[in-house]
Structure formats: structure tokens, C-alpha cells
N, C-alpha and C positions, 0 to 999 in steps of 0.2 A: 749772814744776811746778804740778800741779793735780789735781783729782779728776776721774776719768773713770768712765763707767758702761757695763759690758757686761751686757746683760740676762740672758744665760745664767749668768754668774758671780753676778749679783745673785740670781737665782732659786735658785741652788745654796746660797749662803751666808746669804741673808736672806729666806727664804720667809715668815718670821713678820711681816714689815712690813705687807703688805696684810691678812693675817689679823687681826692685832691692831688694825687700823684700823677694823674693823667697828663698834665702839662709837661712833666719831666720826661715821660715817654715820647711826647711830641718833640722835645728838645733832642732826645736821643736819635730820632728819625730812623728807627730800625728798618733794615731791608731784609726781605725774605732770603733765607739761607744763611744769614749771619749767625755766627756762634757768639752767644751773649751770656755773660755771667751776671746773675742778679744777686748782688751782695747785700745780705740782710733781707732775704726774700719774704720773711714773715709767713703768713698763711698762703702765699702764692697767688693772690688775686691778680696783681700786676704781672707777675711772671706768666700766668696763664694768658693774659692779654698779648704778651710778646709771642707766646707759642701760637696763638690764633693768627698773628700777623706773619706767620711763616718762618719764624726764627728758630734756630737750634739753641735752646736755652737750658742752662743749669742754674738752679737756685741753691744758695748756701745760707745757713742761718745757725747761730749758736744754740738755738732752742730746739731740742728734739721734738717737743710738742708742736711747734710751728712747722717744722720740716714734715712731720706726719700729716698735718693739715694740708700743706702744699701738695704732698704726694696724693692725698685723697682727691685733689682737683685734677689729677693726671699730670702734674708738673714734676719733671725730674728734679730732685732736690736731695741734698745731703747735709749732715751736721758738720759745721766747720766754724772755727773761731776766725772772725774777720781780721784779727791781728796776725794770723799765721796761715795765710793762703798758701797752698802748695802747688799752684799751677805755674807752668812755664810756657809762655807765648802761645797760649791755646785759644785766646778769644779776640774777636774783632771789636768787642766793646764790653765794658763793665758798667753796669747800671746799678744805682742804689737810691732808694726812696725811704726817708724817715728812719734810717738805721745808723748812719755814720756817727750821729751824736751820742750813741751808746758805746762807741769804741773810743776809749779815752787815751789811746796811744796812737794818734793820727799818723805819725811818720811811719810806724810799722804797717799800718793799713795801706797807706799810699805806696810804700815799697812793694807790698804784696800785689797790689793792683798793677803796678808797673811790670812786675815779673809775669803776671798772668796775661798781659796784653801782647798781641803781635805788634811789630813795628807798624805804625800808622793807625793803631787802635785808639778808641775813644773811651774816656772816663767821664760819665755824665751822672749827676746825682743832685739830690736835694736833701738837706738836713736842717736841724735846728741851728739857727745862727745867733750872733750876738744880740742880746735883748729878748731872746725867746722866753716865753712865760715869765717875764720879769716880775710881774705883780705876784704871781703864785710863788715864785722863788723867794721873794722878799717876805711873804707871809710865812712860808715854811721856815726861813731863817730865824724870824722873830719868835715863832712858837717853839722851835727847837731850842733856841737860846734860853727861853724862859724855863726850860726843863733841864738846862745844863748840858745840852747836846750841841754838837758842831755841825752846821750845814755843810761846810767845806769838807769835813772828814767823811761825810756820808754821800756827797754829791756824785751821782753816777753819770752826769751829763757833760758833754763837751760842745760848747756853743761858740765857735770862732767868728771873728769878723771876716768880711770878704777879703780884706787885705792880707790877713794872717793866713787864710787857707790858700789864697793865690800864691803866697810866698812858699808855703810848704810844697805845693804842687810843682812850682818852678824849680825849687831846690832838688826835687827828685828827678827832674829832667823833662817834665811835661810842658807843653805849650798850652797856655790857658787862653781859651777863646772868650769865656765869660765867667764872671763870679760876682753875684749880686745878692744883697740882702733884700728880702721882700716881706714887708709887714703883711700878715694874713690873719686877721681876727677870725677865730674858728669857733662856731657854735658847738656846744657840748651837749649831746643828746640825752645824757643821763646826769647832767649837772656836774658841779665841781668835785663832789665826793667820789662820783664814779670815775672821774679822771684821775684823782689822787690814788684810788685803789688800783688803777690800771698802770699808771706811769710813775708813781712816786712811792712804790713799795719799800724802797731802801730806807726812806725817811720814816714811813709808818712802822716798819719793823723795829726801829730803834726805840719806839715808844711802847711802854707796857701795854699788853693787849687790852686790859681793862680801861685804859685811858685813850685808846685810839679814836673812838667815836667822838669824844669831847675834843680831841686834838683836831680832827677834821672840821668840826663845827667852828673851832677858833680860827682855823685857816680860812674857812668860808667867810667868817665875820670880817676878817681883815681885807679880803678880796672883794666883798660885796659892793662897796661904793664904786669900784672901777669896772668889775666884770659881770655884774648882774643888772639886768634892765628892770624897768618898772613892772613888768609882767612876770618876773621871776626867772627869766631865761639867762643862762650862763654862756659867756663867750670867752675863750682863752686868748690871751694876748700873744699869739704865735708870731714869730719872725723866722722866715726860712732863708737859708743860704742855698741858692741854686747855681750850679756851675757846669761848665763843659770844658774838657781839656783833651789833649791829644798826645800820644806817644809818637815822636817823630819817626818818619819812615826809615831814616838812617840811624836810628838808635842802636847802639851796640848791645 
């Protein structure tokens, strides 16, 4: 069991992801000619924006399908596990949007980013933070438990506090300029089931196929009082962790 990514399905259910990542690009403040690594580039929409801004960009993602979608936009991209980056002091900046919370060994990721950056390079990103999709996660936990399944054993997400992630960055040698949790309620264009089918595959696959539709309905029922308005519109209880850090110029 695992998470897979279909670019067309992703674009249908989650078009908000790259759009809401624009403030992270602004925090990065890319300059023309800079060499930038987009870590977890997905379908390359934000990577393409960096290219348009005159940057020399490489996108990496663990999903071959997403890398192919990025390449179809004219974005240089390659398949690579974010836990095992192979670069050595090649980049002026590493950028990441909505990807790091899928990488559950954060110290390995941070170490790879450190190696990839030139001295003085920046690491700027946004990811799911502590409390992200808390209502949805609680509903999943309850419905899985009712079927004798463990949420924790299946959980594919890493949602740290700002203090925890700051400590991890500093332990690796980074100077942290900012690290903050940002509540960001996010409308879901195709409803909660569309979100579950896109982002919660690990949990759904643990449920027998014949029971999945009923499982999604039960999760919706638990979430409805908090996440659905009187007109039937769904909004996910997102909390994002946005950060900016620097590898010191005198780093060994």
C-alpha cells in the first residue's frame, strides 16, 4: 500500500495547492540566474513559475508520473527520493511547497538539503504543520479503529510544530530566519471524498474495496458538523508550517 499520484486527478481535486504556494515563492525571493532545486516539484506548476522568473531550476519528485507532467510543462525534472538527495553544493536555494510532510524522515531530508546548498544558500518551504487536517485525521482514526485498523500504523504524514522543525534545522547547522504555523482553511473543489481519494489513499487501501464508499461516507459524517457549511461546501482545516533558513557562508 502507498500513495500514488495521477497528475490529472491531482489537478481536478487539488488545484489550490500550487496557487496557494505563491506566497512561499515570494518568501524565497528568487533572483534571475539563481540555481534553484524544487524539492517535491509535483506537476511543476510552481517550478515553471521560477523558470519564468529567470531562474535555473531543477525539479525533483518521487513520483514518475508527476515528473513526466512537470517535463511536459518544459520544466527540467527528475525522479528522486527526497530522503536521498545526491547533490553537492550545487544550488543557491532549495524550495519546497506542500511536499515535505510526505517525507517522514525529516532529518535525512534536511541533511540532503544542506549538502545540496552552496554556502550562503537558502532553504525555504511550506508544509503541513501541527494540527493540519486535524478534524479529518480524527475522523479517519475513529473509522479505522471501528474496523480494527490503526491510524498510526498507516499514517503517511509528518506534521511538526514550528518549534520542532526549527530545532531540526538548527541541529543540522541552518540559521533559521522564520518558522511559523499558519492556519489556512482551504475550500475543497470536489468535496471531502475527492480530497480523501487524492491525499488519503494509504488509509483507503487498508479498507476492503467493497467497503470504501461506505468508509468515506462515514468519515464525511464525522467531519460534516465542522467542515461543511449550510450550502454543502467543504473546507479542510489546513495548518501550514512556513519557514526560511540559511546555510551559513562559512559552513564547512
